[in-house]
C-alpha positions as CSV (number, residue, x, y, z in Angstrom):
1,X,-35.5,45.2,-91.0
2,X,-35.5,42.0,-89.3
3,X,-32.3,39.5,-90.0
4,X,-31.7,36.0,-88.4
5,X,-28.0,34.7,-87.6
6,X,-29.0,30.9,-88.2
7,X,-25.8,29.5,-89.2
8,X,-21.8,30.3,-88.8
9,X,-19.8,28.9,-91.5
10,X,-17.4,27.3,-89.1
11,X,-14.2,27.8,-91.9
12,X,-15.2,31.4,-91.9
13,X,-15.2,31.9,-88.2
14,X,-11.9,30.1,-87.7
15,X,-9.9,31.8,-90.2
16,X,-10.7,35.2,-88.5
17,X,-10.3,34.1,-85.0
18,X,-6.8,32.3,-86.3
19,X,-5.5,35.6,-87.4
20,X,-6.9,37.4,-84.3
21,X,-5.4,34.9,-82.0
22,X,-2.3,35.1,-83.5
23,X,-2.1,38.8,-82.8
24,X,-3.0,39.2,-80.4
25,X,-0.6,36.1,-79.5
26,X,2.5,37.8,-80.8
27,X,1.3,41.1,-78.6
28,X,0.6,39.3,-75.5
29,X,4.0,37.0,-76.3
30,X,6.1,40.3,-76.5
31,X,5.0,41.7,-73.6
32,X,5.5,38.5,-71.4
33,X,9.1,37.9,-73.0
34,X,10.0,41.8,-72.3
35,X,8.5,40.9,-68.3
36,X,10.7,37.8,-67.7
37,X,13.8,39.6,-69.6
38,X,13.4,42.3,-66.7
39,X,12.1,40.2,-63.8
40,X,15.6,38.0,-64.6
41,X,17.8,40.8,-64.5
42,X,16.3,42.6,-61.2
43,X,16.4,39.0,-59.3
44,X,20.0,39.0,-60.3
45,X,21.5,40.8,-57.3
46,X,19.5,38.9,-55.3
47,X,20.4,35.7,-56.6
48,X,24.0,36.5,-56.4
49,X,23.9,37.5,-52.7
50,X,22.4,34.0,-52.0
51,X,24.9,32.6,-53.6
52,X,23.4,30.6,-56.5
53,X,24.8,30.4,-59.7
54,X,23.5,32.6,-62.4
55,X,24.2,30.9,-65.2
56,X,20.9,29.2,-64.9
57,X,19.2,33.2,-65.0
58,X,21.1,34.2,-68.2
59,X,19.0,32.0,-70.4
60,X,16.0,33.6,-68.9
61,X,17.4,36.9,-69.1
62,X,18.6,36.6,-72.9
63,X,17.1,38.7,-75.6
64,X,16.0,35.1,-76.9
65,X,13.3,34.9,-74.6
66,X,12.3,38.4,-75.9
67,X,12.7,36.7,-79.5
68,X,10.9,33.6,-78.9
69,X,7.9,34.2,-76.7
70,X,5.7,36.2,-78.9
71,X,6.3,33.6,-81.9
72,X,5.6,30.5,-79.4
73,X,2.4,32.5,-77.6
74,X,1.3,33.5,-81.5
75,X,1.1,30.1,-82.6
76,X,-0.4,28.2,-79.3
77,X,-3.3,30.9,-79.0
78,X,-3.6,31.1,-82.7
79,X,-3.9,27.4,-82.8
80,X,-5.9,26.3,-79.2
81,X,-8.2,29.6,-79.3
82,X,-8.6,30.4,-82.8
83,X,-9.3,27.3,-84.1
84,X,-9.9,24.5,-81.4
85,X,-11.9,26.6,-79.0
86,X,-13.7,28.6,-82.2
87,X,-14.7,25.8,-84.1
88,X,-16.7,23.9,-80.6
89,X,-17.9,27.4,-80.1
90,X,-19.3,27.8,-83.6
91,X,-20.4,24.3,-83.8
92,X,-22.3,24.8,-80.3
93,X,-23.9,28.1,-81.8
94,X,-25.5,26.3,-84.9
95,X,-26.9,23.0,-83.0
96,X,-28.5,25.7,-80.9
97,X,-29.4,27.7,-83.4
98,X,-31.3,24.8,-85.2
99,X,-33.6,24.2,-82.6
100,X,-34.5,27.7,-81.5
101,X,-33.8,29.8,-84.4
102,X,-30.8,31.8,-84.1
103,X,-30.2,35.3,-82.9
104,X,-32.5,38.2,-84.4
105,X,-31.5,41.3,-84.9
106,X,-33.5,44.6,-85.8
107,X,-31.6,46.9,-88.4
108,X,-32.7,50.0,-89.0
109,X,-32.0,52.0,-92.3
110,X,-33.4,55.5,-92.0
111,X,-30.1,56.9,-90.8
112,X,-29.0,56.0,-94.7
113,X,-32.4,57.8,-96.0
114,X,-32.3,60.6,-93.2
115,X,-28.3,61.3,-94.4
116,X,-29.6,61.0,-97.7
117,X,-32.0,63.4,-97.9
118,X,-29.6,66.1,-95.5
119,X,-27.0,66.7,-97.7
120,X,-29.6,66.8,-100.9
121,X,-28.5,63.6,-102.6
122,X,-30.8,60.9,-103.4
123,X,-30.5,57.5,-101.2
124,X,-28.6,54.7,-102.6
125,X,-30.7,52.5,-104.8
126,X,-33.3,50.0,-103.0
127,X,-33.3,52.0,-100.0
128,X,-35.8,54.3,-101.2
């Protein structure tokens, strides 16, 4: 069975990409926020030895960076990668697919028939 992907709906691709990038951005932001908190706590003794004011470091080492950074990163990644970049890539694919015919997929359905005959039941309607 041969299929061709001639066109991708931009809105459906953007919706899926927006959600996936928002989740990825939240996880990445949580990681970055925790790393900022750990690194600022690690640098505090060295800053104290050099005579620098630790008041500047308290803002970065606070739990606020761990709370705020995931939402900030999730928003930025979801908007930038999820909407703008995905929209541009889908539009470019649709333009190229219009001239070249798209991506051809060759799907095989023999696995469904073999599984159905091995279990003793009939294959689903339309796969006989």
